[in-house]
C-alpha positions as CSV (number, residue, x, y, z in Angstrom):
1,M,0.0,0.0,0.0
2,K,2.9,2.4,0.9
3,I,4.5,1.7,-2.5
4,L,1.1,2.3,-4.2
5,K,0.8,5.7,-2.5
6,I,4.3,6.6,-3.5
7,V,3.6,5.7,-7.2
8,F,0.3,7.6,-7.0
9,A,2.1,10.7,-5.6
10,L,4.7,10.5,-8.4
11,V,1.9,10.3,-11.0
12,I,0.1,13.3,-9.5
13,S,3.4,15.2,-9.3
14,M,4.1,14.4,-13.0
15,I,0.6,15.5,-14.0
16,M,1.0,18.8,-12.0
17,S,4.4,19.4,-13.5
18,F,3.1,18.8,-17.0
19,T,0.1,21.1,-16.3
20,T,2.4,23.8,-14.9
21,V,4.6,23.6,-18.0
22,S,1.6,23.7,-20.3
23,M,0.1,26.7,-18.4
24,A,3.5,28.4,-18.5
25,Q,3.7,27.9,-22.3
26,E,0.1,29.1,-22.7
27,N,0.7,32.2,-20.5
28,D,3.9,32.9,-22.5
29,S,2.0,32.9,-25.8
30,I,0.8,36.1,-27.5
31,S,-2.8,36.6,-28.4
32,R,-4.2,38.3,-31.5
33,I,-5.1,41.4,-29.5
34,E,-1.7,41.6,-27.7
35,L,0.1,41.3,-31.0
36,S,-2.1,43.9,-32.6
37,K,-1.4,46.4,-29.8
38,N,2.3,45.7,-30.0
39,I,2.4,46.2,-33.8
40,I,0.3,49.5,-33.6
41,D,2.6,50.9,-30.9
42,S,5.9,49.8,-32.4
43,F,5.1,51.0,-36.0
44,K,3.3,54.1,-34.7
45,I,0.1,53.4,-36.7
46,E,-2.6,56.0,-36.1
47,L,-5.6,54.6,-34.3
48,V,-8.9,54.3,-36.2
49,K,-11.6,55.8,-34.0
50,D,-14.6,54.5,-36.0
51,S,-15.0,51.7,-38.5
52,E,-17.6,49.9,-40.5
53,S,-16.2,46.6,-39.0
54,S,-18.2,45.0,-36.3
55,F,-17.0,42.3,-33.9
56,G,-19.1,41.1,-31.0
57,D,-16.3,39.4,-29.0
58,V,-14.0,42.5,-28.6
59,K,-13.9,44.5,-25.4
60,A,-14.9,48.2,-25.7
61,E,-11.4,49.3,-24.7
62,D,-9.8,47.2,-27.4
63,L,-12.1,48.2,-30.3
64,E,-9.9,51.0,-31.6
65,Y,-7.0,48.6,-31.9
66,V,-9.0,46.0,-33.7
67,Y,-10.5,48.6,-36.0
68,T,-7.0,49.9,-36.8
69,I,-5.6,46.4,-37.6
70,V,-8.6,45.5,-39.8
71,D,-8.9,48.8,-41.6
72,N,-5.2,48.8,-42.4
73,K,-5.6,45.2,-43.7
74,I,-2.9,43.9,-41.3
75,A,-5.3,41.2,-40.2
76,S,-8.9,40.3,-40.7
77,G,-11.7,38.9,-38.6
78,Y,-13.6,35.7,-38.6
79,G,-17.0,36.9,-39.8
80,E,-18.5,38.8,-36.9
81,S,-15.7,37.7,-34.6
82,F,-12.1,38.8,-34.2
83,K,-11.1,36.1,-31.7
84,P,-8.9,38.6,-29.8
85,D,-7.7,35.9,-27.3
86,K,-6.7,33.4,-29.9
87,G,-3.1,32.4,-30.1
88,V,-1.0,33.5,-33.1
89,T,1.5,31.3,-35.0
90,N,5.0,32.6,-35.9
91,E,4.1,32.8,-39.6
92,E,0.9,34.7,-38.8
93,A,2.9,37.2,-36.8
94,M,5.5,37.6,-39.7
95,T,2.6,38.2,-42.1
96,M,1.1,40.9,-39.8
97,I,4.5,42.6,-39.4
98,V,5.2,42.7,-43.1
99,R,1.7,44.2,-43.8
100,A,2.1,46.7,-41.0
101,M,5.3,48.0,-42.8
102,G,3.3,48.3,-46.1
103,E,5.6,45.7,-47.7
104,E,3.1,43.1,-48.7
105,K,3.4,43.6,-52.4
106,F,7.2,43.5,-52.3
107,A,7.0,40.3,-50.3
108,Q,4.7,38.7,-52.8
109,K,7.3,39.3,-55.6
110,M,10.1,37.7,-53.7
111,D,11.7,34.3,-54.7
112,T,10.1,31.8,-52.3
113,E,11.8,28.7,-53.6
114,H,14.7,28.8,-51.1
115,I,13.9,29.2,-47.4
116,E,16.7,28.6,-44.9
117,L,14.5,27.3,-42.1
118,V,15.0,24.1,-40.1
119,Y,11.2,23.6,-40.2
120,D,10.9,24.5,-43.9
121,E,8.3,21.8,-44.6
122,K,6.0,23.4,-42.0
123,V,5.8,26.8,-43.8
124,S,2.3,27.2,-45.2
125,D,2.2,28.0,-48.9
126,W,0.3,31.3,-48.3
127,A,2.9,32.4,-45.7
128,R,6.1,31.6,-47.7
129,P,6.5,35.1,-49.2
130,Y,6.2,36.7,-45.7
131,V,8.6,34.3,-44.1
132,V,11.1,34.8,-47.0
133,Y,10.8,38.6,-46.6
134,C,11.4,38.4,-42.8
135,I,14.5,36.3,-43.4
136,E,15.9,38.6,-46.2
137,K,15.3,41.7,-44.1
138,G,16.7,40.3,-40.9
139,I,13.4,40.3,-39.0
140,I,14.0,36.7,-38.1
141,E,17.6,35.4,-37.9
142,Y,19.0,33.7,-41.1
143,G,18.9,30.0,-40.6
144,S,16.5,30.4,-37.7
145,D,15.0,27.3,-36.1
146,I,11.7,29.0,-35.5
147,D,8.8,26.7,-36.3
148,P,6.5,28.8,-38.5
149,S,3.4,26.7,-37.5
150,A,4.2,26.9,-33.7
151,I,2.4,29.4,-31.4
152,L,4.2,32.7,-31.1
153,T,5.9,33.2,-27.8
154,K,6.6,36.5,-26.0
155,E,10.3,36.1,-26.7
156,N,9.9,35.5,-30.4
157,C,7.3,38.3,-30.6
158,D,9.6,40.8,-28.9
159,S,12.5,39.8,-31.2
160,M,10.4,40.0,-34.4
161,I,8.9,43.4,-33.6
162,K,12.2,44.8,-32.4
163,N,13.9,43.7,-35.6
164,G,11.0,44.7,-37.8
165,A,10.8,48.2,-36.2
166,E,14.5,48.8,-36.6
167,Y,14.4,47.8,-40.3
168,Y,11.3,49.9,-40.8
169,N,12.7,53.0,-39.2
170,K,16.1,52.7,-40.8
171,E,15.4,51.4,-44.3
172,L,11.7,52.4,-45.0
173,K,11.7,55.9,-43.6
174,R,13.5,59.2,-44.3
175,D,13.2,62.0,-41.8
176,G,10.8,59.8,-39.9
177,L,8.4,59.6,-42.9
178,T,7.4,56.4,-44.7
179,V,7.5,56.5,-48.5
180,Y,3.8,57.0,-48.5
181,D,3.9,59.9,-46.1
182,M,6.9,61.5,-47.9
183,L,5.0,61.5,-51.3
184,D,1.9,62.8,-49.6
185,K,3.8,65.6,-47.9
186,A,5.6,66.6,-51.1
187,G,2.3,66.8,-52.9
188,Q,0.7,68.9,-50.2
189,N,3.8,71.2,-50.1
190,M,3.5,71.7,-53.9
191,L,-0.2,72.6,-53.7
192,E,0.5,75.1,-50.9
193,K,2.6,77.0,-53.4
194,K,-0.7,77.6,-55.3
195,T,1.0,77.7,-58.7
196,Y,3.8,76.1,-60.5
197,K,5.1,75.2,-64.0
198,A,6.4,71.9,-65.3
199,T,8.4,71.0,-68.4
200,T,8.6,67.5,-69.6
201,N,10.9,66.2,-72.3
202,M,9.9,62.8,-73.7
203,D,11.6,60.5,-76.2
204,I,9.5,57.7,-77.8
205,T,10.6,54.9,-80.1
206,S,7.8,52.9,-81.6
207,T,8.3,49.8,-83.6
208,T,5.3,48.2,-85.4
209,K,5.5,44.7,-86.9
210,S,2.9,43.0,-89.0
211,E,2.2,39.2,-89.0
212,E,2.1,39.3,-92.8
213,E,5.2,37.9,-94.4
214,G,7.4,40.3,-96.4
215,T,6.2,43.3,-94.5
216,D,8.9,45.6,-93.2
217,D,8.9,46.9,-89.6
218,T,7.8,50.5,-89.2
219,V,10.0,52.4,-86.7
220,I,9.0,55.9,-85.6
221,N,11.1,58.2,-83.4
222,M,9.4,61.0,-81.6
223,N,10.3,63.8,-79.3
224,K,7.6,65.4,-77.2
225,V,8.0,68.6,-75.2
226,Q,5.1,69.3,-72.8
227,E,4.8,72.6,-71.0
228,V,2.3,72.8,-68.1
229,Q,1.0,75.6,-65.9
230,F,-1.0,74.9,-62.8
231,E,-3.0,77.1,-60.5
232,E,-4.7,75.8,-57.4
233,P,-7.3,74.2,-57.2
234,E,-7.6,72.8,-60.7
235,T,-6.7,75.3,-63.5
236,V,-4.3,73.7,-65.9
237,Y,-2.9,74.8,-69.3
238,T,-0.8,72.3,-71.3
239,K,1.0,72.9,-74.6
240,D,2.4,69.8,-76.4
241,T,5.0,70.0,-79.2
242,T,5.8,66.8,-81.0
243,I,8.5,66.3,-83.5
244,M,8.3,63.1,-85.5
245,K,10.3,61.7,-88.5
246,N,8.2,60.5,-91.4
247,P,9.4,56.8,-91.7
248,E,8.9,56.9,-95.5
249,T,10.4,60.3,-96.4
250,D,12.7,60.8,-93.3
251,E,11.3,64.3,-93.1
252,E,10.6,65.9,-89.7
253,M,7.0,66.8,-88.9
254,T,6.0,69.1,-86.1
255,M,2.6,68.9,-84.4
256,T,1.3,71.1,-81.6
257,S,-1.8,71.0,-79.4
258,E,-3.1,73.0,-76.5
259,V,-5.4,71.9,-73.6
260,Y,-6.8,74.4,-71.1
261,M,-9.1,73.3,-68.2
262,K,-10.8,75.6,-65.8
263,D,-13.8,74.8,-63.6
264,R,-13.7,71.4,-65.2
265,I,-14.5,72.8,-68.6
266,M,-11.9,71.6,-71.1
267,Y,-10.8,73.5,-74.2
268,I,-8.8,71.8,-76.9
269,K,-7.0,73.2,-79.9
270,A,-4.7,71.4,-82.4
271,D,-2.8,72.3,-85.5
272,G,-5.1,73.7,-88.2
273,Q,-7.9,74.6,-85.7
274,A,-9.0,78.3,-85.6
275,K,-11.2,77.8,-82.6
276,W,-11.1,75.9,-79.3
277,T,-13.2,72.7,-78.9
278,K,-15.2,72.9,-75.7
279,M,-16.1,69.9,-73.5
280,D,-17.8,69.9,-70.1
281,M,-15.9,67.3,-68.0
282,N,-17.8,67.9,-64.7
283,P,-19.9,64.7,-64.7
284,M,-17.0,62.3,-65.4
285,M,-14.5,64.2,-63.3
286,N,-16.8,64.2,-60.3
287,E,-17.1,60.4,-60.5
288,L,-13.5,59.7,-61.3
289,Q,-12.3,61.9,-58.5
290,S,-14.5,60.1,-56.0
291,M,-12.5,57.0,-56.9
292,M,-9.0,58.4,-57.7
293,G,-8.7,61.4,-55.4
294,S,-9.2,65.1,-55.1
295,S,-6.7,66.5,-57.5
296,M,-7.1,64.7,-60.8
297,N,-5.8,67.7,-62.8
298,T,-2.5,68.1,-60.9
299,S,0.8,66.4,-61.1
300,T,0.7,65.6,-57.4
301,L,-0.2,62.3,-55.9
302,T,-3.3,62.2,-53.6
303,K,-3.8,59.9,-50.7
304,E,-6.3,57.8,-52.8
305,Q,-3.8,57.5,-55.6
306,L,-1.1,56.6,-53.2
307,D,-3.3,53.9,-51.8
308,I,-3.2,52.5,-55.4
309,F,0.4,53.2,-56.3
310,G,2.0,53.5,-52.9
311,M,2.1,49.8,-52.4
312,Y,4.7,49.7,-55.2
313,A,6.7,52.6,-53.9
314,K,10.1,52.4,-52.2
315,Y,13.0,54.6,-51.2
316,E,16.1,54.4,-53.4
317,A,19.6,55.7,-52.4
318,D,19.7,59.5,-51.8
319,E,21.2,61.6,-54.6
320,K,23.0,64.9,-54.9
321,I,22.2,66.7,-58.2
322,E,23.5,70.2,-59.1
323,G,24.3,70.9,-55.5
324,K,20.8,69.8,-54.2
325,D,20.3,66.8,-51.9
326,Y,17.4,64.6,-52.8
327,Y,15.4,61.7,-51.4
328,V,14.6,59.4,-54.3
329,V,11.3,57.5,-54.4
330,S,10.8,54.8,-57.0
331,I,7.4,53.6,-58.1
332,D,7.3,50.4,-60.1
333,I,4.2,49.3,-61.8
334,D,4.5,45.9,-63.5
335,D,2.2,44.5,-66.1
336,E,-0.1,42.7,-63.7
337,S,-0.5,45.9,-61.6
338,F,-1.0,48.0,-64.7
339,K,-3.8,45.8,-65.9
340,E,-5.5,45.9,-62.5
341,I,-5.4,49.7,-62.3
342,V,-6.4,50.4,-65.9
343,K,-9.3,47.9,-65.7
344,M,-10.6,49.4,-62.5
345,I,-10.6,52.9,-64.2
346,A,-12.0,51.7,-67.5
347,D,-14.9,49.9,-65.8
348,K,-15.6,52.9,-63.7
349,A,-15.5,55.2,-66.8
350,T,-18.0,53.0,-68.7
351,E,-20.4,53.1,-65.7
352,I,-20.0,56.9,-65.6
353,A,-20.7,57.3,-69.3
354,A,-23.8,55.3,-69.0
355,A,-25.0,57.2,-65.8
356,N,-24.5,60.6,-67.4
357,V,-26.5,60.3,-70.6
358,E,-28.0,63.7,-71.4
359,A,-30.7,64.6,-73.8
360,T,-29.6,66.8,-76.7
361,E,-30.8,68.0,-80.0
362,N,-27.6,66.8,-81.7
363,K,-28.8,63.6,-83.5
364,D,-25.4,62.0,-83.7
365,K,-24.7,62.6,-80.0
366,K,-28.2,61.3,-79.2
367,N,-27.4,58.1,-81.0
368,I,-24.2,57.7,-79.2
369,D,-25.9,58.3,-75.8
370,E,-28.5,55.7,-76.6
371,F,-25.8,53.3,-77.6
372,I,-23.9,53.9,-74.3
373,D,-27.2,53.6,-72.3
374,D,-27.9,50.1,-73.6
375,S,-26.7,47.5,-71.1
376,D,-25.7,45.0,-73.9
377,N,-23.6,47.7,-75.5
378,Q,-22.0,48.5,-72.1
379,E,-21.0,44.8,-71.9
380,M,-19.6,44.9,-75.4
381,V,-17.5,48.0,-74.6
382,K,-16.2,46.4,-71.5
383,E,-15.3,43.3,-73.5
384,I,-13.4,45.4,-76.0
385,I,-11.6,47.2,-73.2
386,D,-10.7,43.9,-71.5
387,T,-9.4,42.5,-74.9
388,I,-7.2,45.6,-75.3
389,I,-5.9,45.4,-71.8
390,E,-5.2,41.7,-72.1
391,N,-3.1,42.3,-75.2
392,V,-1.1,45.1,-73.7
393,K,2.0,44.5,-71.6
394,M,3.3,47.4,-69.7
395,D,6.2,48.1,-67.3
396,I,6.6,51.5,-65.8
397,N,9.1,53.0,-63.4
398,C,8.9,56.5,-62.1
399,K,11.5,58.2,-59.8
400,Y,10.5,61.2,-57.7
401,Y,13.3,63.4,-56.6
402,I,12.3,65.1,-53.4
403,D,14.3,68.1,-52.3
404,K,15.4,67.4,-48.7
405,E,15.1,71.0,-47.7
406,T,11.8,72.0,-49.2
407,K,10.2,68.5,-49.2
408,I,8.9,69.1,-52.8
409,Y,9.7,67.0,-55.8
410,D,11.0,69.3,-58.5
411,K,12.1,66.4,-60.8
412,I,10.5,63.2,-62.0
413,K,12.1,60.6,-64.3
414,M,10.0,58.0,-66.1
415,E,10.8,54.9,-68.1
416,M,8.1,52.8,-69.8
417,D,8.2,49.7,-71.9
418,M,4.9,48.8,-73.8
419,N,4.1,45.9,-76.0
420,M,0.7,45.6,-77.7
421,N,-0.8,43.0,-80.0
422,F,-4.0,43.9,-81.8
423,M,-5.6,42.9,-85.0
424,G,-2.5,41.2,-86.4
425,M,-0.2,44.0,-85.5
426,N,2.5,44.1,-82.8
427,N,3.7,47.4,-81.4
428,E,6.7,47.9,-79.1
429,A,7.2,51.3,-77.6
430,K,10.1,52.5,-75.4
431,V,9.5,55.8,-73.6
432,T,11.9,57.9,-71.5
433,A,10.8,61.2,-69.9
434,E,12.1,63.8,-67.5
435,S,9.9,66.4,-65.9
436,K,11.2,69.5,-64.1
437,Y,9.0,71.6,-61.8
438,H,9.7,75.3,-61.4
439,D,8.3,78.8,-60.8
440,F,6.5,77.8,-57.6
441,G,4.2,80.5,-56.3
442,E,4.8,82.7,-59.4
443,K,1.9,84.4,-61.3
444,M,0.6,82.3,-64.2
445,E,-0.8,83.5,-67.5
446,F,-3.6,81.4,-69.0
447,P,-5.4,81.7,-72.4
448,E,-8.3,84.1,-72.5
449,I,-11.1,82.4,-74.3
450,S,-14.3,84.1,-75.3
451,E,-17.5,82.5,-76.7
452,D,-16.5,83.6,-80.2
453,D,-13.3,81.5,-79.8
454,V,-15.2,78.3,-79.1
455,E,-16.9,75.7,-81.2
456,S,-19.0,72.9,-79.8
457,M,-17.8,69.3,-80.1
458,D,-19.3,67.7,-83.1
459,L,-20.1,64.1,-82.0
């Protein structure tokens, strides 16, 4: 009996020891709400006070943190629940940290074939880009034996967030500003000047090939100079001068055009036109700006546009040009991203055109309006747009040079490669452009257009 009691005591002791260890591990783990708060504090993310999100299992004092995490797309809920007390795996934590830094798109583009982890086979397919990113950027130690599928401990959480915050503040910020904030600040500083001018010099090489045998390629070289004047809020005058060599005669041809927009009324005049063509852009501009931002007619990037393009933006090495020190922001838009953006705008534009059909005495315009208003025709237009988009490949890189002193970008460089296949023809275009901004705050002179100078658009 005595031996039995001793064995029983040992069993109880083992059970209690195991329970204590389990409880210690559980208490050492980090919940979703704890990780959310850590991320928000460490990356200094502004709290969202109100949200359309609704979760019934979140305490009132934690709602702002949950709103912030969900609205910033760092994590999502489970239907009407957020599960704030649920444990987080290591790979889930890495994912949230990468998203908090605004680096998700860059992570998605990384090579995920080679991961130096002891528990490589335990990395979920969806998490591989985030884990690779964290290894590459030193957020977790190279060759780390962290099990991606294991529950996140306080030690690992502290290490990941510390390393992530150090990388974020050192590599992804300049003067304490993220690339998103820097572009937004530069745009706002430009608008505060009320006026400015911009001159863009653009070189274009276009090569057209036909599928027909024996047909020579057509190569066209163009130089375009665009002069822009802007006055806050949306008055813009643009003059384009294009010099192109005739591929057959090798003679140079010069073409000019002017566009003036005030109060969202557009005036257009090209070579050979004695009068300006007038177009009321208000209906379409109102709708497009609700989607794309509040300064569609400026060269600055709005918060809404940065939401679209900012995910591809990153800081490059600082540069010194003509005695000025610049931060350099690079925005890369690859083919997939280009298609996504253009399709979104094209679909919206088709809806706008259908929603803004207006009665008119112009017979031709009335026929066009009736065509646009027909739902079958709308679908046909969308199919045509989709076909064009699918047959166009586009890669664009823009570099914004932001003056360190003024926090204004006074220079932009752009490179674009385009390939388009359509109706048996293939066109390859290479574009390089450089824009320079100047005369900030100076008085602008715009065209004076009277009713006698205008002709209505004949549709």
